[in-house]
C-alpha positions as CSV (number, residue, x, y, z in Angstrom):
1,M,31.9,-18.1,-6.3
2,L,31.8,-21.7,-5.2
3,D,35.4,-22.2,-5.9
4,F,36.3,-19.1,-3.9
5,F,34.3,-20.5,-0.9
6,H,36.1,-23.8,-1.3
7,S,39.4,-22.1,-1.2
8,L,38.8,-20.4,2.1
9,S,40.1,-21.8,5.3
10,L,37.8,-22.9,8.1
11,K,38.6,-19.8,10.0
12,S,37.6,-17.6,7.1
13,R,34.5,-19.7,6.4
14,I,33.3,-19.4,10.0
15,A,33.8,-15.6,9.9
16,L,32.0,-15.4,6.6
17,I,29.1,-17.5,7.6
18,F,28.7,-15.7,10.9
19,A,28.8,-12.3,9.1
20,I,26.3,-13.4,6.5
21,S,24.0,-15.1,9.1
22,T,24.0,-11.8,10.9
23,L,23.7,-9.4,8.0
24,I,21.0,-11.2,6.1
25,P,18.4,-11.0,9.0
26,V,19.4,-7.5,9.7
27,I,19.2,-6.4,6.1
28,F,15.8,-8.1,5.6
29,T,14.6,-6.6,8.9
30,V,15.8,-3.1,7.8
31,I,14.1,-3.4,4.4
32,F,10.9,-4.7,5.9
33,S,10.9,-2.2,8.7
34,Y,11.8,0.6,6.3
35,F,8.7,0.1,4.2
36,S,6.5,-0.5,7.3
37,M,7.9,2.5,9.2
38,S,7.9,4.6,6.1
39,D,4.2,3.9,5.6
40,I,3.4,4.5,9.2
41,L,5.4,7.7,9.5
42,T,4.0,8.9,6.2
43,R,0.4,8.2,7.2
44,K,1.0,9.9,10.6
45,L,2.6,12.9,9.0
46,H,-0.1,13.2,6.4
47,E,-2.8,13.1,9.1
48,S,-0.9,15.7,11.2
49,I,-0.5,18.1,8.2
50,Q,-4.1,17.7,7.1
51,S,-5.3,18.3,10.6
52,N,-3.2,21.4,11.0
53,L,-4.4,22.7,7.6
54,Q,-7.9,22.0,8.7
55,Q,-7.3,24.1,11.8
56,V,-5.9,26.9,9.7
57,R,-8.9,26.8,7.4
58,L,-11.3,26.8,10.4
59,S,-9.4,29.7,12.0
60,M,-9.5,31.8,8.9
61,E,-13.2,30.9,8.2
62,N,-14.1,31.8,11.8
63,T,-12.2,35.1,11.5
64,I,-14.0,35.9,8.3
65,E,-17.3,35.0,9.9
66,D,-16.5,37.3,12.9
67,L,-15.6,40.1,10.6
68,N,-18.8,39.6,8.6
69,Y,-20.9,39.4,11.7
70,V,-19.5,42.6,13.2
71,S,-19.9,44.4,9.9
72,Q,-23.5,43.2,9.8
73,Q,-24.2,44.5,13.3
74,I,-22.8,47.9,12.4
75,A,-24.5,48.0,8.9
76,Y,-27.9,47.1,10.3
77,S,-27.8,49.3,13.4
78,E,-30.4,51.9,12.8
79,N,-29.0,53.9,15.7
80,I,-25.6,54.1,14.1
81,S,-27.0,54.9,10.6
82,F,-29.2,57.6,12.0
83,K,-26.5,59.3,14.1
84,L,-23.9,58.9,11.4
85,N,-26.2,60.5,8.8
86,A,-27.0,63.3,11.2
87,Y,-23.4,63.9,11.9
88,L,-22.6,64.2,8.2
89,M,-25.5,66.5,7.6
90,M,-24.8,69.0,10.4
91,E,-22.4,71.9,10.5
92,Q,-19.8,72.2,13.2
93,G,-21.3,72.5,16.7
94,Y,-22.1,70.8,20.0
95,Q,-24.8,68.5,18.6
96,R,-22.5,67.3,15.8
97,A,-19.8,66.5,18.3
98,K,-22.3,64.6,20.4
99,Y,-23.3,62.5,17.5
100,Y,-19.7,61.8,16.8
101,D,-19.1,60.6,20.3
102,D,-22.3,58.5,20.3
103,V,-21.3,56.8,17.0
104,K,-17.7,56.2,18.3
105,K,-19.0,54.6,21.5
106,E,-21.4,52.3,19.7
107,L,-18.7,51.2,17.3
108,N,-16.2,50.6,20.1
109,L,-18.9,48.6,22.0
110,I,-19.5,46.3,19.0
111,T,-15.8,45.9,17.9
112,F,-14.2,45.6,21.3
113,S,-16.6,42.9,22.4
114,N,-15.0,40.7,19.7
115,P,-11.3,40.0,20.3
116,N,-10.7,38.9,16.6
117,I,-11.3,42.5,15.4
118,G,-8.3,44.8,15.0
119,L,-8.4,48.0,13.1
120,S,-12.0,49.4,12.4
121,L,-13.1,52.6,10.7
122,I,-15.8,54.1,8.6
123,Y,-14.5,55.2,5.2
124,M,-16.1,57.8,2.8
125,E,-14.9,56.8,-0.6
126,R,-16.1,59.9,-2.4
127,D,-14.0,62.1,0.0
128,S,-11.2,59.6,0.5
129,H,-11.6,60.3,4.1
130,Y,-12.0,58.0,7.1
131,L,-13.6,58.5,10.6
132,F,-14.0,56.7,13.9
133,N,-10.8,54.7,13.5
134,S,-10.1,52.4,16.5
135,H,-6.3,52.5,15.9
136,G,-3.8,54.6,14.1
137,V,-4.0,54.3,10.3
138,K,-1.1,54.2,7.8
139,E,-0.7,56.9,5.2
140,G,-2.0,56.0,1.8
141,F,-4.9,54.0,3.3
142,R,-6.7,51.8,0.7
143,L,-10.2,50.5,1.2
144,R,-9.7,47.5,-1.1
145,N,-6.5,45.5,-0.7
146,D,-5.7,42.6,-2.9
147,P,-6.3,39.8,-3.0
148,L,-10.0,39.7,-3.1
149,L,-10.9,36.5,-1.2
150,I,-14.7,36.4,-1.3
151,E,-16.8,38.8,-3.4
152,G,-20.4,39.5,-2.2
153,F,-23.2,41.9,-3.0
154,E,-22.6,44.7,-0.4
155,M,-19.8,43.0,1.4
156,H,-16.3,41.8,0.3
157,N,-13.5,39.9,2.1
158,F,-9.9,40.6,1.3
159,G,-6.6,39.1,2.3
160,P,-4.2,38.1,3.5
161,H,-2.7,41.5,2.9
162,L,-0.5,44.0,4.9
163,S,-2.4,45.6,7.6
164,M,-3.5,49.3,7.2
165,E,-3.0,49.8,10.9
166,R,0.0,52.0,11.8
167,Y,3.0,50.2,13.1
168,N,1.5,46.8,12.2
169,T,3.6,45.0,9.6
170,G,1.7,41.7,9.7
171,Y,-0.7,40.1,7.2
172,V,-4.4,40.3,8.1
173,L,-7.9,39.6,6.7
174,S,-10.3,42.5,6.1
175,T,-13.9,43.0,5.4
176,I,-15.7,46.0,3.9
177,R,-19.4,46.5,3.9
178,Q,-21.5,49.4,2.5
179,L,-23.5,51.3,5.1
180,R,-27.1,52.2,4.4
181,I,-26.9,55.9,4.7
182,P,-29.6,57.9,2.8
183,N,-28.3,59.5,-0.4
184,R,-24.8,58.1,0.3
185,K,-23.6,54.9,-1.3
186,D,-19.9,55.6,-0.8
187,I,-19.7,55.0,2.9
188,F,-18.2,51.7,4.1
189,I,-17.3,50.0,7.3
190,Y,-13.7,48.7,7.2
191,L,-12.7,45.9,9.6
192,E,-9.4,44.0,10.0
193,S,-8.5,40.8,11.9
194,N,-6.5,41.2,15.1
195,F,-3.7,38.8,14.4
196,D,-0.8,38.3,12.0
197,L,-1.5,35.3,9.8
198,S,2.2,34.8,8.9
199,K,3.4,34.9,12.5
200,S,0.6,33.5,14.6
201,L,-1.7,31.2,12.5
202,F,0.7,29.8,9.9
203,K,3.7,29.7,12.3
204,E,1.8,27.7,14.9
205,A,0.6,25.3,12.2
206,R,4.0,24.3,11.0
207,N,4.7,20.6,11.4
208,M,8.4,20.8,10.6
209,D,11.1,23.3,9.6
210,G,10.8,24.8,6.1
211,T,7.0,24.5,5.9
212,S,5.5,27.3,3.7
213,Y,1.9,28.2,3.0
214,L,0.0,29.3,0.0
215,I,-3.6,30.5,-0.5
216,L,-5.2,29.8,-3.8
217,D,-8.3,31.3,-5.3
218,D,-11.0,29.2,-7.0
219,S,-8.9,29.1,-10.2
220,D,-5.8,27.8,-8.4
221,N,-3.9,31.1,-8.7
222,V,-1.7,32.1,-5.8
223,I,-3.2,35.0,-3.8
224,Y,-0.9,34.7,-0.8
225,S,2.5,33.1,-0.5
226,D,5.3,33.1,2.0
227,H,7.6,31.2,-0.4
228,P,9.6,33.1,-3.0
229,E,9.3,30.3,-5.7
230,F,5.5,30.6,-5.7
231,A,4.9,34.3,-6.3
232,Y,1.6,36.1,-6.1
233,G,-0.5,35.7,-9.2
234,T,1.2,32.6,-10.5
235,S,-0.7,29.4,-11.1
236,F,-0.3,26.4,-8.9
237,F,-0.8,23.3,-10.9
238,A,-2.4,20.9,-8.4
239,D,-4.8,18.1,-9.3
240,S,-8.2,19.1,-8.0
241,K,-9.0,15.4,-7.4
242,I,-6.3,14.7,-4.8
243,Q,-5.4,16.4,-1.5
244,A,-1.6,15.8,-1.6
245,G,1.2,15.5,-4.2
246,K,4.7,16.4,-5.2
247,Q,5.8,19.4,-7.2
248,S,9.1,21.4,-7.7
249,G,11.0,19.6,-4.9
250,Y,8.2,19.9,-2.4
251,Y,5.4,17.8,-1.0
252,W,2.1,19.8,-1.1
253,F,-1.0,19.2,0.9
254,K,-4.3,21.0,0.1
255,E,-7.3,22.0,2.2
256,E,-10.3,23.3,0.3
257,T,-13.1,25.6,1.5
258,S,-16.8,25.7,0.5
259,R,-16.2,29.3,-0.9
260,G,-13.7,28.0,-3.5
261,W,-10.4,29.2,-2.1
262,S,-8.0,26.7,-0.6
263,I,-4.8,26.5,1.5
264,I,-1.6,24.8,0.4
265,A,1.1,23.6,2.8
266,L,4.6,23.1,1.1
267,I,7.2,20.9,2.8
268,P,10.7,20.3,1.3
269,I,11.2,16.7,0.3
270,A,14.5,16.5,2.2
271,E,12.8,17.7,5.4
272,Y,9.9,15.4,4.8
273,Q,12.2,12.4,4.5
274,R,14.4,13.4,7.4
275,E,12.6,11.4,10.1
276,V,12.6,8.2,8.0
277,N,16.3,8.7,7.0
278,H,17.2,9.2,10.7
279,W,15.6,5.9,11.5
280,V,17.4,4.1,8.6
281,T,20.7,5.5,9.9
282,Q,20.1,4.1,13.3
283,M,19.3,0.7,11.8
284,I,22.6,0.8,9.8
285,Y,24.5,1.5,13.0
286,F,22.8,-1.5,14.7
287,G,23.7,-3.6,11.7
288,I,27.4,-2.7,11.9
289,L,27.3,-3.4,15.7
290,F,25.8,-6.9,15.1
291,L,28.4,-7.6,12.4
292,V,31.2,-6.7,14.7
293,L,29.7,-8.9,17.5
294,S,29.3,-11.8,15.0
295,L,33.0,-11.5,13.9
296,I,34.1,-11.5,17.6
297,I,32.0,-14.6,18.3
298,A,33.4,-16.3,15.1
299,L,37.0,-15.6,16.3
300,L,36.2,-17.2,19.7
301,L,34.6,-20.2,18.1
302,W,37.6,-20.6,15.8
303,K,40.0,-20.6,18.7
304,T,37.9,-23.2,20.5
305,L,37.8,-25.5,17.5
306,Y,41.3,-25.0,15.9
307,K,43.4,-27.2,18.2
308,P,41.0,-30.2,18.4
309,L,40.5,-30.0,14.6
310,N,44.2,-30.2,14.0
311,E,44.5,-33.2,16.3
312,F,41.5,-34.9,14.6
313,N,43.1,-34.2,11.2
314,Y,46.2,-35.9,12.4
315,E,44.2,-39.0,13.3
316,I,42.5,-39.0,9.9
317,N,45.9,-38.8,8.1
318,L,47.0,-41.8,10.1
319,M,44.0,-43.8,9.2
320,K,44.3,-42.7,5.5
321,N,47.7,-44.5,5.6
322,N,46.0,-47.6,7.0
323,N,47.4,-47.1,10.4
324,F,44.7,-48.6,12.6
325,T,47.0,-49.0,15.7
326,S,47.4,-45.3,16.4
327,E,46.4,-44.2,19.8
328,V,43.5,-41.9,20.4
329,I,44.7,-38.4,20.9
330,Q,43.2,-36.8,24.0
331,T,41.5,-33.4,23.7
332,N,39.6,-31.1,26.0
333,I,36.4,-31.5,24.0
334,P,34.6,-34.7,24.8
335,E,32.7,-34.7,21.5
336,F,36.0,-34.6,19.5
337,R,37.5,-37.4,21.7
338,E,34.4,-39.6,21.2
339,L,34.4,-38.8,17.5
340,T,38.0,-39.9,17.1
341,I,37.3,-43.2,18.9
342,Q,34.3,-43.9,16.7
343,F,36.1,-42.9,13.5
344,R,38.2,-46.1,13.4
345,H,35.1,-48.3,13.6
346,M,33.2,-46.4,11.0
347,K,35.9,-46.5,8.3
348,K,35.4,-50.2,7.4
349,Q,31.7,-49.9,7.4
350,I,31.5,-46.7,5.2
351,A,32.3,-48.4,1.9
352,S,29.8,-51.3,2.4
353,L,27.1,-48.9,3.6
354,I,27.6,-46.6,0.7
355,N,27.3,-49.5,-1.7
356,E,24.2,-50.8,0.0
357,I,22.6,-47.4,0.0
358,E,23.4,-46.8,-3.7
359,Q,21.7,-50.1,-4.6
360,K,18.6,-49.3,-2.6
361,E,18.4,-45.8,-4.1
362,R,18.6,-47.2,-7.6
363,K,15.9,-49.7,-6.9
364,R,13.7,-47.1,-5.2
365,A,14.2,-44.7,-8.2
366,D,13.4,-47.4,-10.7
367,L,10.2,-48.2,-8.7
368,E,9.2,-44.5,-8.6
369,V,9.7,-44.3,-12.4
370,E,7.5,-47.4,-12.8
371,K,4.8,-45.9,-10.6
372,L,4.8,-42.7,-12.6
373,V,4.2,-44.6,-15.7
374,H,1.3,-46.8,-14.4
375,Q,-0.5,-44.5,-11.9
376,I,-1.8,-41.0,-11.4
377,N,1.1,-38.8,-10.7
378,P,2.4,-39.9,-7.3
379,H,4.1,-36.6,-6.6
380,F,0.6,-35.1,-6.2
381,L,-0.4,-37.7,-3.7
382,M,3.0,-37.7,-2.0
383,N,3.1,-33.9,-1.6
384,T,-0.5,-33.8,-0.5
385,L,-0.1,-36.5,2.1
386,D,3.2,-34.9,3.2
387,T,1.4,-31.6,3.7
388,A,-1.3,-33.5,5.8
389,R,1.5,-35.1,7.9
390,W,3.1,-31.7,8.7
391,L,-0.3,-30.3,9.5
392,V,-0.9,-33.1,12.0
393,V,2.6,-32.6,13.4
394,A,1.9,-28.9,13.8
395,G,-1.3,-29.7,15.6
396,D,-3.7,-28.4,13.0
397,R,-5.8,-31.5,12.9
398,K,-8.9,-29.7,11.6
399,E,-7.0,-28.4,8.5
400,A,-5.4,-31.8,8.0
401,T,-8.9,-33.4,8.1
402,N,-10.2,-30.9,5.6
403,L,-7.2,-31.6,3.3
404,L,-7.7,-35.4,3.4
405,T,-11.4,-35.1,3.0
406,S,-10.9,-33.0,-0.2
407,L,-8.3,-35.5,-1.4
408,N,-10.6,-38.4,-0.8
409,K,-13.4,-36.7,-2.7
410,I,-11.1,-35.9,-5.6
411,L,-9.8,-39.4,-5.9
412,Y,-13.2,-40.9,-5.6
413,Y,-14.5,-38.6,-8.2
414,N,-11.5,-39.1,-10.5
415,M,-11.7,-42.9,-10.3
416,G,-15.1,-42.8,-12.0
417,K,-16.9,-44.9,-9.5
418,L,-20.0,-42.7,-10.0
419,G,-20.1,-43.4,-13.7
420,F,-18.8,-41.8,-16.9
421,L,-21.0,-38.7,-16.7
422,S,-21.6,-36.2,-14.0
423,T,-23.5,-32.9,-13.6
424,L,-22.0,-29.5,-14.0
425,G,-22.8,-28.8,-10.4
426,E,-20.9,-31.9,-9.2
427,E,-18.0,-31.1,-11.6
428,L,-17.8,-27.6,-10.0
429,E,-17.9,-29.1,-6.5
430,S,-15.0,-31.5,-7.4
431,M,-13.1,-28.6,-8.9
432,E,-13.6,-26.5,-5.7
433,Q,-12.4,-29.5,-3.6
434,Y,-9.2,-29.5,-5.7
435,I,-8.7,-25.8,-5.4
436,Q,-9.2,-25.9,-1.7
437,L,-6.6,-28.6,-1.5
438,Q,-4.1,-26.6,-3.5
439,Q,-4.8,-23.4,-1.5
440,I,-3.5,-25.2,1.6
441,R,-0.2,-25.8,-0.3
442,Y,0.1,-22.7,-2.4
443,D,-0.6,-19.0,-1.7
444,F,-3.2,-17.8,-4.1
445,D,-6.8,-16.3,-4.1
446,Y,-9.8,-17.9,-5.8
447,C,-13.0,-16.3,-7.0
448,L,-16.0,-18.1,-8.6
449,Y,-18.4,-16.0,-10.5
450,N,-21.4,-18.2,-11.1
451,N,-24.0,-16.5,-13.3
452,I,-26.1,-19.4,-14.4
453,P,-29.5,-20.6,-13.3
454,E,-29.9,-23.6,-10.9
455,E,-31.3,-25.9,-13.7
456,V,-28.1,-25.4,-15.8
457,L,-26.1,-26.9,-12.9
458,L,-28.1,-30.2,-13.6
459,S,-26.8,-30.3,-17.1
460,P,-24.8,-33.5,-17.7
461,V,-21.1,-33.1,-18.5
462,P,-18.1,-35.5,-18.8
463,R,-16.4,-36.2,-15.6
464,F,-13.2,-34.3,-14.7
465,I,-13.0,-31.6,-17.4
466,L,-12.4,-28.6,-15.1
467,Q,-9.6,-29.9,-12.8
468,P,-7.0,-30.2,-15.5
469,I,-7.7,-26.6,-16.6
470,V,-7.4,-25.3,-13.1
471,E,-4.3,-27.4,-12.6
472,N,-2.8,-25.8,-15.7
473,A,-3.5,-22.3,-14.4
474,I,-1.9,-23.1,-11.0
475,Y,1.3,-24.7,-12.4
476,H,1.8,-22.8,-15.6
477,G,0.3,-19.4,-14.8
478,L,0.0,-18.4,-11.1
479,V,2.8,-16.9,-9.1
480,D,2.9,-16.1,-5.4
481,D,-0.1,-14.1,-4.1
482,G,-1.8,-14.6,-7.5
483,T,-5.6,-14.7,-8.1
484,L,-7.5,-17.5,-9.9
485,E,-10.9,-16.4,-11.3
486,I,-13.5,-18.8,-12.7
487,H,-16.4,-17.2,-14.6
488,I,-19.4,-19.4,-15.6
489,Q,-22.2,-18.1,-17.8
490,T,-24.7,-19.3,-20.4
491,N,-26.3,-17.8,-23.5
492,G,-29.2,-20.4,-23.4
493,E,-27.5,-22.9,-25.8
494,M,-23.9,-23.0,-24.6
495,V,-22.2,-23.0,-21.2
496,I,-19.1,-20.8,-21.2
497,I,-16.5,-21.4,-18.5
498,K,-13.4,-19.2,-18.2
499,V,-10.5,-20.0,-16.0
500,K,-8.3,-16.9,-15.6
501,D,-5.1,-16.3,-13.8
502,D,-3.0,-13.1,-13.3
503,G,0.3,-14.8,-13.5
504,R,3.3,-14.8,-15.7
505,G,1.5,-15.5,-19.0
506,M,2.6,-17.8,-21.9
507,T,4.1,-17.4,-25.3
508,E,2.2,-18.7,-28.3
509,E,4.7,-21.6,-28.5
510,K,3.9,-22.5,-24.9
511,I,0.2,-22.4,-25.5
512,Q,0.5,-24.7,-28.5
513,S,2.7,-27.0,-26.3
514,V,0.1,-27.1,-23.5
515,L,-2.7,-27.9,-26.0
516,A,-0.7,-30.4,-28.0
517,D,-1.4,-34.1,-28.0
518,N,2.0,-35.0,-26.4
519,T,1.0,-35.9,-22.9
520,Y,4.5,-35.8,-21.7
521,R,4.7,-32.1,-22.1
522,Q,2.1,-31.6,-19.4
523,S,3.2,-30.6,-15.9
524,R,3.9,-33.6,-13.6
525,S,3.4,-31.5,-10.5
526,G,-0.3,-32.0,-10.3
527,M,-2.5,-35.1,-10.8
528,G,-1.0,-35.5,-14.3
529,I,-4.1,-35.7,-16.4
530,G,-3.5,-32.7,-18.6
531,L,-5.5,-30.7,-21.1
532,N,-5.0,-33.4,-23.7
533,Y,-7.6,-35.5,-21.7
534,V,-10.0,-32.6,-21.8
535,K,-9.7,-32.2,-25.5
536,R,-10.2,-35.9,-26.2
537,I,-13.2,-36.3,-23.9
538,L,-14.9,-33.2,-25.3
539,E,-14.5,-34.5,-28.8
540,R,-15.8,-37.9,-27.8
541,T,-18.8,-36.5,-26.0
542,Y,-19.8,-33.4,-28.1
543,A,-18.0,-33.9,-31.4
544,D,-17.3,-30.5,-32.8
545,K,-19.9,-28.6,-30.7
546,A,-17.4,-28.0,-27.8
547,K,-14.0,-26.4,-27.8
548,V,-11.1,-25.4,-25.6
549,A,-9.2,-22.2,-26.3
550,M,-6.4,-20.3,-24.6
551,E,-5.6,-16.6,-24.5
552,S,-2.5,-15.2,-22.8
553,V,-0.4,-12.1,-22.5
554,L,3.1,-12.3,-21.1
555,G,3.3,-10.6,-17.7
556,E,-0.5,-10.3,-17.4
557,G,-1.9,-13.8,-17.2
558,T,-3.7,-16.6,-19.1
559,T,-7.3,-17.4,-19.7
560,V,-8.6,-20.8,-20.7
561,I,-12.0,-20.8,-22.3
562,L,-14.2,-23.9,-22.2
563,I,-17.4,-23.9,-24.3
564,I,-19.8,-26.9,-24.0
565,P,-23.4,-27.3,-25.1
566,Y,-26.2,-26.9,-22.5
567,I,-28.0,-30.3,-22.6
568,K,-31.6,-29.9,-21.4
569,G,-33.2,-32.9,-19.9
570,G,-30.0,-34.4,-18.6
571,I,-29.3,-36.9,-21.5
572,I,-26.2,-37.2,-23.7
573,N,-26.1,-39.8,-26.4
574,D,-22.8,-41.6,-25.7
């Protein structure tokens, strides 16, 4: 790939660089925007669908409540019950006709006052005969129309089902309730809703083309469907714990009711993704447009530079042949003209300057190697101070002050000016100073779970046993956006400290290498002390009573476990 680039002419390189410099930001912008917009559009669409489903559920529940309320008014009307019973008991005559008209008027008064009521009638099941119907009735009238939506004691709710009203081909909800007529338990009031669910309610609730609706009973069986793939009576396998999912090429959204039945909205995946795909297509067009513009600009730039570069190349060839008397070639670009003039004076100095720089670089490299041998890893100090410098340049003096304060405390603590021993509390504080310093430079989260009493923090421990473990986790384990957890607990006799990262993990060979006595194997990115120091100082202080162990799983992270005795009274025999 590098050879191919070297083989390109300047014109091709300019065009390639301009194209890449245009495409890379556009591609990253498209990718980032795709996920962002996809998430926003998905969340917006989900909220819209769930809101519409909730409106459908509320409308159906309100309709059922209206049907139940009207049926209750009729069933508990003593006047209707008395006159209906009298009508049924009498023979043909004036009084019987009067009772019929009275019952008819009262039924009309109750049903017409509620606009959600459509067909209403009183049905005598024993005689298979109906009376007082408010609208025309289809032949083959059925009192009970599947599906049974809600089953009660004297009242049942059915639907959605085809209306029993003549000339009405829509789907409705219906309610039947037994009327309390003496010696007659086969007389029911039958009520239907006054709207077509499939054309009014479900059609208005559609968020996009191709949306279908199902109604499920409390066993997730389909009791209504306007989609041929999900037939009546089939089971819809939806997880009851979630409100949305994907099945059979559709996204489904669920709205449950307190009565057990639920409503499902089905949206084709292609339709669901159409809005996002439309946005992606627009971004691709913009990318192509930017690419064409960048190529045009590259061509203009090439034409501007081509002639002066040829003239400058001619001057270089003259100087290559030791022709120092050549005249300066005039160009229309002042920068090239000045460059040609200065080029002659630079040639003699280049060799001596290169030689001088090489000597200085060798000396500086040798000095750096010598410092690495005799001092704490200078990379750590250099990188930290460089970070502080850029913080100051950026104007973040408070952050720079915090960084230098943490560094000062770490170095002071590390140099041992406070003595050989420290307390567990001071050791934890120094460790946190180191972590805070590293968090300024690296992107990771840190959690401390301190589950020990206050007096345990006063327990004496060797100085600087936690920082190398934390450093090992940062440089050997963590990746970007990782998490470093430190758990501290005691069982009364021992203090157990676990440093856990969720990074890349280590092989068994790598674990043995990190724990080995060969100090040079340790990372030189940090302060350079290494776990070898921790092992030696623990052996010196606690003999065989303390230990360091490592557990790691590739791809999941590494845990370093430090177990030290809890010394009561604050005295260690050194």
